[in-house]
C-alpha positions in Angstrom: 52.7 -42.0 2.1 55.2 -40.3 4.9 53.7 -38.2 7.5 53.3 -34.5 7.0 55.3 -32.7 9.1 54.6 -29.3 10.4 51.1 -29.4 10.1 50.1 -27.5 13.7 52.2 -24.7 11.7 50.6 -25.1 8.6 47.2 -24.6 10.5 48.4 -21.3 12.3 49.9 -19.9 9.3 46.3 -20.5 7.1 44.7 -19.0 10.2 46.6 -15.7 9.9 45.7 -14.6 6.5 42.5 -13.1 5.9 39.8 -15.1 4.7 37.8 -14.2 1.1 34.5 -13.4 1.6 33.5 -16.7 -0.4 35.1 -19.3 1.7 34.1 -18.3 5.3 32.2 -20.4 7.0 29.0 -17.9 7.9 28.1 -14.8 6.4 24.7 -12.8 6.1 21.7 -14.4 4.2 22.9 -17.9 5.4 19.8 -20.1 4.6 17.3 -21.3 7.0 14.1 -23.1 7.1 15.3 -26.3 8.4 13.4 -26.0 11.4 9.1 -26.3 11.3 7.6 -26.1 14.6 4.1 -26.0 12.9 2.5 -28.6 10.5 1.0 -28.2 7.3 -2.6 -28.4 9.0 -1.1 -26.0 11.7 -0.2 -23.5 9.1 -3.5 -23.5 7.4 -5.2 -23.3 10.8 -3.7 -20.3 11.6 -3.8 -18.3 8.4 -7.6 -18.9 8.5 -7.3 -17.3 12.0 -5.6 -14.5 10.9 -7.9 -13.9 8.1 -11.1 -13.9 10.2 -9.4 -11.6 12.7 -8.8 -8.9 10.3 -12.4 -9.7 8.8 -14.7 -10.0 11.9 -12.4 -8.0 14.2 -10.4 -5.4 12.7 -8.9 -2.4 13.9 -9.6 0.7 16.6 -8.5 3.9 16.5 -7.7 4.3 12.8 -6.6 7.6 11.7 -8.5 9.6 9.2 -6.3 8.8 6.5 -5.9 5.4 7.0 -9.7 4.9 7.3 -9.6 7.0 3.3 -7.0 4.9 1.7 -7.8 1.4 3.2 -11.5 2.1 2.6 -10.8 2.9 -1.0 -8.7 -0.5 -1.3 -11.8 -2.2 0.0 -11.3 -2.5 3.6 -14.6 -1.6 5.4 -15.1 0.8 8.6 -17.9 -0.5 11.0 -21.0 1.6 13.3 -18.6 0.4 16.0 -15.7 2.7 14.5 -13.2 -0.5 13.7 -11.8 -1.2 10.3 -12.1 -4.5 9.1 -10.3 -6.1 6.4 -12.3 -8.3 4.0 -10.0 -11.3 2.8 -9.7 -9.8 -0.7 -8.5 -6.6 0.5 -5.5 -8.8 2.4 -4.5 -10.9 -0.5 -4.6 -7.8 -2.8 -2.0 -6.1 -0.4 0.1 -9.8 -0.5 0.1 -9.8 -4.1 1.6 -6.0 -4.2 4.3 -6.6 -1.1 7.8 -6.0 -2.2 9.4 -9.6 -1.6 13.1 -9.0 -2.8 13.6 -6.1 -0.2 17.3 -5.0 0.0 18.1 -2.8 3.1 21.0 -0.6 2.1 24.1 0.4 3.9 25.8 3.9 3.8 28.9 1.3 2.4 27.3 -1.0 -0.5 29.2 -3.9 1.0 26.9 -3.7 4.0 23.9 -4.1 2.0 21.5 -7.0 2.9 19.4 -9.0 0.6 16.0 -9.7 3.0 13.8 -12.3 0.9 13.1 -16.5 1.4 14.9 -18.1 4.2 17.9 -15.7 4.2 18.9 -15.1 8.1 20.4 -11.7 9.6 20.8 -10.5 12.9 20.1 -6.8 14.0 20.3 -5.0 17.0 17.5 -3.6 18.8 15.6 -2.2 21.9 15.0 1.5 23.6 16.8 0.4 26.9 16.7 3.2 29.5 20.0 2.2 31.3 23.5 0.7 30.6 24.9 -2.3 32.2 28.2 -1.9 33.5 29.9 -5.5 33.7 32.8 -4.2 35.6 31.1 -2.9 38.5 27.8 -4.4 38.2 25.9 -1.2 38.4 23.2 0.6 36.2 23.0 4.1 35.0 21.1 5.8 32.6 21.6 5.7 28.9 23.0 8.7 27.2 23.9 10.1 23.8 27.5 9.1 24.1 26.4 5.5 24.8 24.4 5.4 21.8 27.0 6.7 19.7 29.8 3.8 21.2 27.1 1.2 21.0 26.7 1.9 17.1 30.7 2.0 16.7 31.2 -1.5 18.7 28.5 -3.1 16.2 30.3 -1.7 13.4 33.1 -4.4 14.5 30.8 -7.0 14.9 31.1 -9.1 12.1 28.0 -11.1 12.6 25.4 -8.0 13.4 24.5 -7.3 10.3 22.1 -4.2 10.9 22.0 -1.5 13.7 19.0 -0.6 15.1 19.0 1.9 18.3 19.4 0.0 21.5 19.2 2.9 24.0 17.3 6.3 24.5 19.1 9.0 24.8 18.3 9.9 28.8 20.1 13.0 28.4 18.2 14.5 26.0 14.7 16.0 27.2 13.3 17.6 24.1 11.5 14.6 21.9 12.5 16.0 18.6 16.0 16.4 19.5 15.9 13.0 20.9 14.6 11.4 17.7 17.4 13.7 15.5 20.2 12.3 17.7 19.0 9.2 17.9 19.6 8.8 13.9 22.6 10.9 14.2 24.5 8.4 16.6 23.8 5.7 14.7 24.3 6.7 11.3 27.8 7.9 12.4 28.9 5.2 13.9 28.2 2.7 11.6 27.9 2.3 7.9 25.6 -0.8 7.9 22.1 -0.2 7.6 20.2 1.5 10.6 16.7 1.3 12.2 15.4 4.2 14.1 12.0 5.2 15.3 10.2 8.6 15.5 7.9 10.0 18.0 6.2 12.5 16.0 5.8 12.9 11.9 7.5 16.2 12.3 10.4 14.9 13.9 10.9 12.5 10.8 10.5 15.3 8.2 13.3 17.1 9.6 15.4 14.0 9.9 14.6 13.3 6.3 16.6 16.4 5.9 19.4 15.2 7.7 19.7 12.0 5.5 19.1 13.8 2.4 22.5 15.7 3.3 24.4 12.7 4.0 23.3 10.9 1.0 24.2 13.8 -1.2 20.9 14.7 -2.2 17.4 13.3 -2.1 17.2 11.3 -5.3 20.5 9.6 -4.1 18.5 8.9 -0.6 15.4 7.5 -2.5 18.0 5.2 -4.8 19.6 4.1 -1.4 17.7 4.4 2.0 20.1 3.4 4.2 17.7 3.7 7.6 14.7 2.2 7.9 11.5 3.4 10.5 10.8 0.9 13.3 7.2 1.7 13.6 4.8 0.3 16.3 1.7 1.2 14.4 -0.6 -1.0 16.4 -1.0 -1.2 20.3 -2.2 -4.5 20.7 -4.6 -6.0 20.8 -5.8 -4.7 17.4 -5.7 -1.1 17.7 -4.3 1.4 15.8 -1.4 4.0 17.5 -2.4 7.2 15.5 0.5 9.1 15.8 2.4 5.8 14.9 0.1 5.8 12.0 1.3 9.2 10.9 4.9 8.9 11.4 4.6 5.8 8.9 3.0 7.8 6.4 5.4 10.1 6.2 8.5 7.3 6.0 6.2 5.3 2.8 5.9 8.3 1.2 9.9 9.6 1.9 11.3 6.3 0.4 12.4 4.6 3.6 11.7 1.2 4.4 9.3 0.2 7.2 9.3 -2.4 10.2 5.8 -3.0 10.4 6.0 -3.8 14.0 3.6 -5.7 16.3 5.2 -6.0 20.2 2.3 -7.9 22.3 3.0 -10.1 25.0 1.3 -13.5 25.4 -0.8 -13.4 28.5 -1.2 -9.9 28.4 -1.6 -7.7 25.2 -1.8 -11.4 23.0 -3.9 -14.9 24.1 -1.3 -16.8 26.6 -1.9 -19.5 24.1 0.9 -19.6 21.4 -1.0 -20.1 18.9 -3.4 -17.1 19.2 -0.3 -15.0 20.2 0.9 -16.0 16.5 -2.4 -15.6 14.8 -2.9 -12.0 16.3 0.8 -11.0 16.0 0.7 -11.5 11.8 -3.1 -10.5 11.8 -1.6 -6.8 13.2 0.8 -6.7 11.2 -1.0 -7.7 7.9 -3.4 -4.7 8.5 -0.2 -2.7 8.4 0.9 -4.1 5.2 -2.3 -3.0 3.8 -2.3 0.4 5.0 1.4 0.6 3.8 0.3 -0.5 0.3 -2.7 1.3 0.0 -0.4 4.5 0.3 2.0 3.2 -2.3 1.9 -0.4 -3.8 5.2 -2.3 -3.3 6.7 0.2 -0.4 9.6 -1.7 1.1 8.4 -3.4 4.3 9.5 -5.7 6.7 6.5 -7.7 8.7 7.9 -7.5 12.2 5.5 -9.6 14.4 7.8 -9.2 17.9 5.2 -11.5 20.2 7.1 -11.6 23.8 6.5 -14.1 26.4 4.9 -13.2 30.1 6.1 -15.4 33.3 2.4 -16.0 33.9 3.4 -16.3 37.4 4.3 -12.5 37.9 3.2 -11.1 34.5 6.3 -9.9 33.7 8.1 -9.9 30.7 10.2 -13.0 30.0 12.5 -12.4 27.0 14.6 -15.1 27.6 12.3 -18.1 27.8 12.3 -21.0 25.7 8.7 -20.0 24.9 10.2 -17.1 23.1 12.5 -18.8 20.9 9.5 -21.2 19.8 6.8 -18.5 19.3 9.8 -16.4 17.0 10.2 -19.9 15.1 6.3 -20.2 14.5 6.3 -16.6 13.7 9.2 -17.1 11.1 7.4 -20.3 9.6 4.2 -18.0 8.7 6.6 -15.2 7.1 7.9 -18.3 4.6 4.0 -19.3 4.1 3.2 -16.0 2.8 6.7 -15.0 1.3 7.1 -11.5 3.0 10.7 -9.9 4.3 10.0 -10.6 8.3 11.6 -9.9 11.3 11.0 -11.0 14.9 13.0 -10.7 18.2 14.9 -13.0 19.9 18.4 -13.0 21.8 17.3 -10.8 24.8 17.8 -12.5 28.4 16.1 -11.8 31.6 19.5 -11.8 33.6 20.9 -8.0 34.7 24.6 -9.2 33.9 26.7 -10.9 31.3 26.6 -14.4 32.9 25.5 -18.3 32.7 22.0 -17.5 32.4 22.4 -14.5 29.8 24.2 -16.7 27.4 22.2 -20.0 27.9 19.1 -17.6 27.0 21.0 -16.2 24.3 21.5 -19.3 22.7 18.2 -20.8 23.3 16.4 -18.3 21.8 18.4 -17.1 18.5 18.5 -21.0 17.4 14.8 -21.8 16.7 13.9 -18.4 14.7 17.6 -18.7 12.5 16.7 -22.6 11.6 13.3 -21.3 10.8 14.3 -19.0 8.5 13.5 -15.8 10.0 15.0 -13.0 7.9 15.7 -10.8 10.5 16.4 -11.5 14.4 16.1 -8.1 16.3 17.5 -7.5 19.7 19.9 -10.4 18.9 23.0 -9.1 21.4 23.5 -6.9 24.3 20.3 -6.8 25.9 19.5 -7.3 29.4 16.9 -7.4 32.1 14.3 -8.1 29.4 15.3 -5.3 27.5 15.6 -2.6 30.5 19.6 -2.6 30.3 22.2 -3.1 27.5 25.6 -4.0 27.9 28.4 -2.6 25.3 30.9 -5.3 25.8 28.2 -7.8 25.3 27.8 -7.3 21.8 31.5 -8.4 21.5 30.6 -11.7 23.3 27.8 -11.8 21.8 29.2 -11.8 18.4 30.5 -15.0 19.1 27.0 -16.8 19.9 26.0 -15.1 16.4 28.3 -16.6 14.6 27.9 -20.0 16.3 24.1 -19.9 15.8 24.8 -18.8 11.9 26.9 -22.3 11.5 24.1 -24.7 13.1 21.5 -22.8 10.6 23.9 -23.6 7.8 23.7 -27.1 8.3 26.0 -29.9 6.7 26.9 -29.8 2.9 26.7 -33.3 1.4 28.4 -34.1 -1.8 31.2 -36.4 -3.4 34.1 -34.2 -1.8 32.5 -33.6 1.4 31.9 -37.4 1.9 35.6 -37.5 2.0 36.2 -40.7 0.7 39.4 -40.6 -1.1 40.7 -38.2 2.2 39.4 -41.4 4.2 41.2 -44.0 1.7 44.5 -41.9 1.6 44.8 -42.0 5.6 43.7 -45.4 6.2 45.8 -47.0 3.6 49.0 -44.8 3.7 49.4 -45.7 7.1 49.5 -41.9 8.6 46.3 -42.8 10.8 44.9 -39.0 11.3 43.5 -36.2 9.4 45.6 -33.4 11.1 48.1 -32.6 8.4 46.3 -33.6 5.3 46.0 -31.3 2.6 41.8 -31.5 3.0 42.0 -30.5 6.7 43.8 -27.5 5.8 41.6 -26.9 3.2 38.3 -26.8 4.8 39.6 -25.8 8.7 38.4 -21.7 7.5 35.4 -22.6 5.2 34.1 -25.6 7.2 34.4 -24.4 10.8 33.6 -21.5 12.8 36.2 -20.1 15.7 35.1 -18.1 18.5 36.8 -14.6 19.2 36.5 -14.9 23.4 35.5 -18.2 23.7 38.4 -20.3 25.3 39.3 -23.7 24.3 42.6 -23.6 25.9 43.8 -26.3 28.4 43.2 -25.4 31.8 47.4 -25.5 32.1 47.5 -23.2 29.1 44.9 -20.8 30.9 46.6 -20.9 34.5 49.7 -20.0 32.6 48.1 -17.1 30.7 46.7 -15.6 34.1 43.2 -17.5 34.4 41.9 -14.9 32.0 38.0 -14.3 31.7 36.2 -13.6 28.7 34.1 -10.6 30.2 37.9 -9.3 30.9 38.8 -9.6 27.3 35.5 -8.0 25.7 35.9 -5.1 28.5 39.6 -4.5 27.4 38.3 -4.6 23.2 35.5 -2.3 24.1 37.8 0.2 25.6 40.0 -0.2 22.7 37.1 0.3 20.0 36.1 3.3 21.9 39.3 4.9 22.3 40.7 4.0 18.8 37.8 3.4 16.2 36.1 6.9 14.9 34.6 5.7 11.2 34.6 8.7 8.7 32.1 7.5 6.1 30.3 10.6 7.1 33.1 13.4 5.9 34.1 16.1 8.3 32.6 18.7 5.8 28.9 16.9 5.4 29.5 16.6 9.3 30.1 20.2 9.7 27.2 21.1 7.8 25.0 18.8 9.5 25.7 20.3 12.9 25.8 24.0 11.5 21.7 23.0 10.5 20.5 20.5 13.2 20.9 20.2 17.0 23.5 17.4 17.2 24.1 17.0 20.9 27.0 14.6 20.3 30.4 16.6 20.6 32.5 16.9 17.8 35.8 16.1 19.6 34.2 12.8 21.1 33.3 11.3 17.8 37.1 12.0 16.3 36.0 15.2 14.4 
């Protein structure tokens, strides 16, 4: 067979065409589960430990409503005031739990199926500072920053869910802060949004706003596009009472909930990783008992987020290899219980986008993704162990997330991919390479993923281009998005109605209205 001409041109032409969703090398919901840090006997031992914690230790500081609903379900309030949950109570909740959860977006194309070992990425965090990568300075985060972060995330293919990343330090009133946190998030992205509230009345008012956006309360309940991130427990094994009340409002209001346990190994969870996994899962299953006692089958994500301490100082170490390992073990337990599950990985301890940040992000993201974590929160943009967030880093991190999904996808083996006929053709025809073969052109976009910001050019080409740096490219793209991208999935009419009824702090003119 004669040598094929124009192989490079053909490849460039193919890459310039938009890819159909079904042939992309990665997409939301790639199946994980190939990595299992725990043996079968390890899983059994942790499972037994979890049930023992719930039955023998139980929870401190349950609210009257929690006590009433959970004791009706079989929980026991001890003379010491602790609420204990026998095995049968927990097993009943496990049977009632919703396992095929959909996190809806305002745009149906952004709906995400959360079940099995399907892997998704979500932002998250409560940073009080914005990292300025250009000046190497930190400053307080604002309302505008959160809106900008949501718009940037809306342009990141591998960020599937947007959960608030920073607090609005330019708003003093807690109610207005909670309301505006939700508003800025849902206005900036049509992806599913996660948020939190410090008081039940704040959530009740926010639900009224969400009903307006959805078109009615019934339409909201049919497709709830915001979920509640709820730290209902203060590790170790103590309920947060106001958070429990917010949890109740969310469940009754048709809002999916993330049952969040965020202990820190060596501080608020055991230093031993097996103990940290046990306590985190015990705390989250206790929350599941309460949720299903309120409403059986209410949509809930089990959010075991045990963090790591640097035991030399006691400080959090979100970028440690143990963070990835611990999260992978939690993911394996999530598959064991067959529950919608989320963990937190991808944050870094460094202060700016640098080598340390990239290395820590990659080494923590891969283990839980390979283990099949349904949602990996705090996946991008978080620095200084969650104290700061960097907008342009979301764009850089999107490349890391895509690569993580590609590794998670693995290698498909069948007659076609084994490529015998392709090898035979190339070897026996005398061509001697695969660069221009039909097979190469066919799979170059479906089998391989390419970074948007990563530079694969030669040193000569790089020098001729002015020695561009990844961060410079990301800053330019950030500025382009912030200056030009103003999503209008919420119409001007509805936005005006919201502004007339609620104290919205984001100026209409800075949101393209």
